[in-house]
C-alpha positions as CSV (number, residue, x, y, z in Angstrom):
1,X,50.8,6.8,-104.2
2,X,47.2,7.6,-104.0
3,X,47.0,5.6,-100.6
4,X,49.9,8.3,-99.5
5,X,48.8,11.1,-101.2
6,X,45.4,10.8,-99.0
7,X,46.7,9.9,-95.7
8,X,48.9,13.5,-96.4
9,X,46.1,14.8,-97.1
10,X,44.2,14.2,-93.9
11,X,46.6,14.0,-91.4
12,X,48.5,17.7,-92.7
13,X,45.2,19.8,-94.4
14,X,42.4,18.2,-93.8
15,X,41.8,18.0,-89.9
16,X,44.6,20.4,-88.9
17,X,43.4,23.0,-91.3
18,X,39.7,22.1,-92.0
19,X,38.1,24.6,-89.6
20,X,40.4,27.0,-90.7
21,X,39.6,26.4,-95.0
22,X,35.5,26.4,-94.2
23,X,35.8,30.0,-93.1
24,X,37.6,31.5,-96.3
25,X,35.5,33.8,-98.9
26,X,36.0,33.7,-102.1
27,X,39.5,35.9,-104.0
28,X,37.2,37.9,-106.4
29,X,38.9,37.6,-109.9
30,X,39.9,39.9,-112.0
31,X,39.1,37.7,-114.8
32,X,36.1,36.2,-115.1
33,X,35.1,33.0,-117.9
34,X,31.3,33.2,-119.3
35,X,29.9,29.9,-119.8
36,X,26.8,29.7,-122.2
37,X,23.6,28.2,-121.5
38,X,22.3,29.6,-124.7
39,X,25.1,28.6,-126.7
40,X,25.3,24.9,-125.7
41,X,21.7,24.9,-126.0
42,X,20.8,27.0,-130.0
43,X,24.4,25.8,-130.9
44,X,25.3,22.8,-129.7
45,X,28.7,24.6,-128.0
46,X,30.7,23.8,-124.8
47,X,29.6,20.6,-123.3
48,X,26.5,20.1,-124.3
49,X,26.4,16.8,-126.3
50,X,29.1,15.4,-126.2
51,X,31.1,18.5,-128.4
52,X,33.6,20.6,-128.5
53,X,36.1,20.5,-125.3
54,X,38.0,24.1,-126.4
55,X,36.2,25.5,-122.8
56,X,38.1,22.6,-120.6
57,X,41.3,23.4,-122.5
58,X,40.6,27.2,-121.8
59,X,40.0,26.2,-118.1
60,X,43.4,24.1,-117.8
61,X,44.9,26.9,-119.4
62,X,44.2,29.7,-117.3
63,X,45.6,27.4,-114.1
64,X,48.5,26.7,-115.5
65,X,48.9,30.6,-116.5
66,X,48.8,31.4,-112.8
67,X,45.4,33.4,-113.8
68,X,43.1,32.6,-111.4
69,X,39.1,33.2,-113.1
70,X,35.6,32.7,-111.5
71,X,32.9,30.9,-114.0
72,X,30.1,32.8,-114.7
73,X,26.9,32.2,-116.3
74,X,24.5,34.6,-118.0
75,X,21.9,35.3,-115.3
76,X,25.0,36.8,-113.4
77,X,25.7,39.3,-115.7
78,X,22.8,40.7,-115.1
79,X,22.9,40.7,-111.4
80,X,26.6,42.6,-110.9
81,X,28.2,39.3,-112.1
82,X,30.5,42.3,-114.0
83,X,31.7,44.2,-111.1
84,X,35.8,44.6,-110.6
85,X,36.3,42.9,-113.8
86,X,38.6,44.0,-116.4
87,X,38.6,41.1,-118.2
88,X,36.0,38.3,-119.6
89,X,37.0,35.1,-120.9
90,X,34.3,34.0,-123.9
91,X,34.6,30.4,-125.5
92,X,32.4,29.0,-127.6
93,X,29.8,31.8,-127.5
94,X,27.8,31.9,-130.9
95,X,24.8,32.4,-129.6
96,X,23.3,35.2,-126.8
97,X,20.6,36.4,-125.3
98,X,19.5,40.4,-126.6
99,X,19.8,41.5,-122.7
100,X,23.5,39.5,-122.1
101,X,24.8,41.4,-125.3
102,X,23.9,44.7,-123.9
103,X,24.9,44.1,-120.5
104,X,28.5,43.0,-122.2
105,X,28.5,46.5,-124.8
106,X,27.4,48.7,-121.5
107,X,30.4,47.1,-119.8
108,X,33.4,47.4,-122.7
109,X,32.6,50.8,-122.6
110,X,33.9,51.2,-118.8
111,X,36.7,49.7,-119.5
112,X,36.0,45.9,-119.8
113,X,38.4,43.6,-121.9
114,X,36.9,40.6,-124.5
115,X,39.2,38.3,-124.9
116,X,37.0,35.6,-127.3
117,X,37.3,32.7,-130.1
118,X,35.9,32.6,-133.1
119,X,32.7,31.4,-132.2
120,X,31.8,34.8,-130.7
121,X,28.6,36.2,-131.5
122,X,28.5,38.7,-134.3
123,X,26.8,41.3,-131.6
124,X,30.0,41.7,-129.7
125,X,33.9,42.7,-130.5
126,X,36.4,41.1,-128.8
127,X,39.7,43.5,-128.0
128,X,41.2,39.9,-128.3
129,X,41.5,36.7,-129.6
130,X,42.4,33.2,-127.9
131,X,42.1,31.7,-132.2
132,X,45.6,32.1,-133.6
133,X,44.5,31.0,-137.0
134,X,42.2,33.9,-136.8
135,X,44.7,36.7,-135.4
136,X,47.8,35.2,-133.7
137,X,47.9,36.1,-129.7
138,X,51.2,38.2,-130.7
139,X,51.8,40.1,-134.1
140,X,53.7,43.2,-136.1
141,X,51.4,44.7,-137.5
142,X,47.6,45.5,-135.9
143,X,46.1,46.1,-139.1
144,X,46.4,43.1,-140.8
145,X,43.5,41.6,-139.8
146,X,41.9,38.4,-141.2
147,X,38.6,39.0,-143.2
148,X,36.8,36.4,-141.0
149,X,37.9,38.2,-137.8
150,X,35.4,41.2,-138.3
151,X,34.2,41.7,-135.3
152,X,37.9,41.7,-133.6
153,X,38.8,45.3,-132.4
154,X,42.4,46.9,-133.1
155,X,44.3,45.3,-130.8
156,X,47.9,46.7,-129.6
157,X,50.6,45.6,-131.5
158,X,53.6,43.3,-130.0
159,X,56.5,41.6,-130.3
160,X,57.2,38.9,-132.8
161,X,58.0,35.8,-131.2
162,X,60.3,33.3,-132.3
163,X,58.1,30.3,-131.8
164,X,54.4,30.1,-131.5
165,X,53.7,30.1,-128.1
166,X,51.7,27.6,-125.8
167,X,47.9,28.3,-125.1
168,X,49.1,29.1,-121.7
169,X,51.9,31.6,-122.9
170,X,49.4,32.8,-125.2
171,X,46.5,33.7,-122.1
172,X,49.7,35.6,-119.8
173,X,50.6,38.0,-122.7
174,X,47.5,38.6,-123.8
175,X,46.5,38.9,-120.4
176,X,49.5,41.5,-119.9
177,X,48.4,43.7,-123.0
178,X,45.2,43.9,-122.0
179,X,46.9,45.7,-118.7
180,X,46.3,43.2,-116.5
181,X,49.1,40.9,-114.6
182,X,47.9,38.7,-111.6
183,X,49.0,39.3,-108.0
184,X,51.0,36.5,-107.3
185,X,52.9,33.6,-109.4
186,X,55.4,31.2,-110.3
187,X,58.1,30.1,-113.2
188,X,56.6,26.9,-113.6
189,X,53.3,25.5,-115.3
190,X,53.0,22.8,-113.8
191,X,52.7,24.4,-110.5
192,X,48.5,25.4,-110.2
193,X,48.1,28.4,-107.5
194,X,44.4,29.7,-106.2
195,X,43.9,31.9,-103.7
196,X,41.0,32.8,-101.0
197,X,40.8,35.3,-98.6
198,X,40.6,35.1,-94.6
199,X,40.3,38.4,-93.0
200,X,42.8,40.5,-94.3
201,X,45.1,38.0,-95.6
202,X,45.4,35.3,-98.6
203,X,45.1,31.8,-98.0
204,X,47.0,30.6,-101.6
205,X,47.2,27.1,-102.4
206,X,50.2,25.7,-104.4
207,X,49.7,22.5,-105.5
208,X,52.5,20.4,-108.0
209,X,50.5,18.9,-111.0
210,X,54.0,17.7,-113.2
211,X,53.4,14.1,-114.3
212,X,54.9,11.6,-116.7
213,X,52.7,8.5,-118.0
214,X,52.9,5.4,-115.7
215,X,52.8,1.5,-115.7
216,X,48.9,1.4,-116.0
217,X,47.1,3.3,-118.4
218,X,50.0,5.7,-119.0
219,X,51.9,2.8,-121.3
220,X,49.7,4.3,-124.1
221,X,51.2,8.0,-124.0
222,X,47.8,9.4,-123.4
223,X,47.2,9.6,-119.5
224,X,49.7,10.8,-117.3
225,X,49.3,9.3,-114.4
226,X,52.7,9.7,-112.3
227,X,53.9,12.3,-110.7
228,X,57.3,13.7,-110.5
229,X,58.9,16.2,-108.2
230,X,59.4,19.6,-108.8
231,X,61.8,23.0,-108.0
232,X,60.2,26.2,-108.8
233,X,60.0,29.9,-107.5
234,X,57.0,31.8,-106.5
235,X,56.7,35.4,-107.1
236,X,54.2,36.9,-104.3
237,X,54.6,40.3,-106.7
238,X,54.6,42.9,-103.7
239,X,57.2,44.2,-101.4
240,X,56.3,42.9,-97.9
241,X,54.6,40.6,-96.9
242,X,54.2,37.9,-93.5
243,X,54.4,34.3,-95.4
244,X,53.2,31.3,-93.2
245,X,53.7,27.9,-94.3
246,X,50.0,26.1,-92.9
247,X,51.3,22.7,-94.3
248,X,54.1,22.6,-91.9
249,X,53.5,25.1,-89.3
250,X,56.2,27.5,-90.0
251,X,57.6,30.5,-90.8
252,X,58.7,31.4,-94.4
253,X,61.4,34.0,-95.1
254,X,60.9,35.1,-99.1
255,X,64.2,36.5,-100.8
256,X,64.0,39.4,-102.3
257,X,64.3,40.0,-106.6
258,X,64.1,43.1,-108.7
259,X,60.3,41.8,-109.1
260,X,59.4,41.6,-105.5
261,X,59.3,38.9,-103.0
262,X,59.8,35.1,-104.2
263,X,59.7,31.7,-102.2
264,X,62.2,28.7,-103.6
265,X,60.3,25.8,-103.1
266,X,60.5,21.7,-103.9
267,X,57.6,19.5,-104.2
268,X,57.7,16.2,-104.5
269,X,55.1,13.8,-106.3
270,X,51.2,15.6,-106.1
271,X,52.7,17.5,-102.7
272,X,51.3,20.9,-102.8
273,X,51.3,23.9,-99.6
274,X,49.0,26.5,-98.0
275,X,50.5,29.7,-97.9
276,X,49.5,32.5,-95.5
277,X,50.2,35.4,-97.1
278,X,49.8,38.3,-94.4
279,X,50.4,42.2,-94.4
280,X,50.1,42.0,-90.2
281,X,52.5,39.6,-88.4
282,X,51.9,37.2,-85.8
283,X,53.5,37.7,-82.7
284,X,51.5,36.8,-79.8
285,X,49.7,33.6,-78.5
286,X,48.2,33.7,-75.4
287,X,46.0,31.3,-73.3
288,X,43.6,32.2,-70.3
289,X,42.3,29.5,-67.7
290,X,40.9,29.4,-64.5
291,X,43.1,28.2,-62.1
292,X,40.5,26.1,-60.4
293,X,36.9,24.4,-61.8
294,X,34.2,22.3,-60.0
295,X,32.8,19.0,-62.2
296,X,29.5,20.0,-63.2
297,X,30.3,24.2,-64.4
298,X,31.3,25.3,-67.1
299,X,35.1,27.1,-67.5
300,X,36.4,29.2,-70.1
301,X,39.5,28.9,-71.7
302,X,40.6,31.7,-74.4
303,X,43.3,31.9,-76.7
304,X,44.5,35.0,-78.4
305,X,46.8,36.1,-80.3
306,X,48.0,39.4,-81.2
307,X,50.0,41.3,-84.4
308,X,52.2,44.3,-83.8
309,X,50.8,46.7,-81.4
310,X,48.7,44.1,-79.4
311,X,45.8,44.2,-82.4
312,X,43.6,41.0,-83.1
313,X,45.3,39.1,-85.5
314,X,43.1,40.3,-88.6
315,X,43.1,36.3,-90.2
316,X,41.6,32.9,-89.5
317,X,44.7,31.1,-87.8
318,X,44.5,27.3,-87.4
319,X,45.1,26.0,-84.1
320,X,45.8,22.2,-82.4
321,X,44.5,22.2,-79.0
322,X,44.9,19.2,-76.4
323,X,43.4,18.8,-73.2
324,X,43.7,16.4,-71.1
325,X,42.5,15.5,-67.7
326,X,44.0,14.1,-64.7
327,X,44.0,10.3,-66.2
328,X,46.0,12.0,-69.0
329,X,42.9,10.8,-71.4
330,X,42.2,13.4,-74.3
331,X,39.2,15.3,-73.3
332,X,35.9,15.8,-75.3
333,X,37.0,19.2,-76.9
334,X,40.8,18.1,-77.3
335,X,40.7,18.8,-81.6
336,X,41.7,21.1,-84.1
337,X,39.9,24.9,-83.5
338,X,40.3,28.0,-85.7
339,X,40.8,31.9,-84.4
340,X,39.1,34.2,-85.9
341,X,40.0,38.3,-85.5
342,X,42.5,37.4,-82.8
343,X,40.3,35.3,-80.3
344,X,38.9,32.0,-79.2
345,X,36.9,31.1,-76.4
346,X,36.2,27.5,-75.8
347,X,33.1,27.1,-72.9
348,X,34.9,23.2,-71.3
349,X,31.5,22.3,-69.9
350,X,32.8,19.8,-67.0
351,X,30.4,16.6,-66.2
352,X,29.1,15.9,-62.6
353,X,31.5,12.2,-63.5
354,X,34.8,14.6,-64.9
355,X,37.7,12.4,-63.5
356,X,39.5,15.4,-60.4
357,X,42.9,16.5,-60.5
358,X,45.4,18.5,-62.3
359,X,44.0,18.9,-65.8
360,X,46.4,20.2,-68.6
361,X,45.2,22.5,-71.7
362,X,48.5,23.1,-74.4
363,X,48.1,25.2,-77.1
364,X,49.9,25.4,-81.2
365,X,48.9,27.4,-84.1
366,X,49.8,26.5,-86.7
367,X,50.7,29.1,-88.5
368,X,54.2,29.7,-87.2
369,X,54.0,27.2,-84.1
370,X,54.0,29.6,-81.1
371,X,53.3,26.9,-78.1
372,X,51.8,27.5,-74.7
373,X,50.6,25.5,-72.2
374,X,48.8,26.1,-68.4
375,X,47.2,23.9,-66.4
376,X,43.7,23.6,-64.4
377,X,42.9,22.2,-60.8
378,X,39.7,20.8,-61.2
379,X,37.8,19.9,-57.9
380,X,34.7,17.3,-57.6
């Protein structure tokens, strides 16, 4: 299974999409998770000395709740690390520097929300708690606060749940109560989502993490090592967007529902998708290639991608470029490239001993599958 997955990643993901994926920009999330070095050193929290795995549990729960978060550190908070953030998750933060406490208090006064566990520094007040032992994530009366939770600010009352919520469900409910919901979501906690930015478009990874105990170490019931297929629905959280499946080079037509556009997906064991969510449609691809060239000189192949109105495509789009000489052999520039802001220039440096004759340049963009081909006569 692992060999098959590795070959799939190489042939369908790393090789064709690598140049584009390397140019992605981080998608600044509204949620951040503070990892406190001070608490690890002074209180033995976090992963220091192999103690409580609470932070790892919360991080995994965030993934399964489709709440994409970023890890921040104490020194980052003083240099704009909270700009644009709405929620800061603080697990195992018993001891904090005074400067960090003052920064967080000012941020809370400006509307920021702190979601913490029972180990929060006493100088701060949390807007909501993760621990059900101190306060359930779903309560009926915000006035009923245990004495041990004196540093927790009163939260808005919500409906009582019939049964205890899992940690991902509690995180989703708390974030909703605090006024924030993810832009893209999924109806299965076994599907992991991760978004990043490429121009005006969003590059969305969709990964099937549904598993069961296998026959190797899974027979003890402690490790889920065998992948399972999953059927799920992806909610894009918007009314209008163009969706491209980069792993299959196809345009995806979403379905319209009451909550916005949705995409039904069937994923095999450990399978994934790389989707491009673009506000602008990819409508046209052109290849400009000189009709003649001579050995020892430079010939430029110009690839352009356009959206409506002939405007350059405002995203990084992967393309497959196949260049064959007169004998049908691959040329030096054959391979995968990326078109940024609608234009890619390939400078074909023809060596003096290149094979003369008719060369072929075939281009296929890997978003919607548009293809084009041209020929060039190379003389000695």
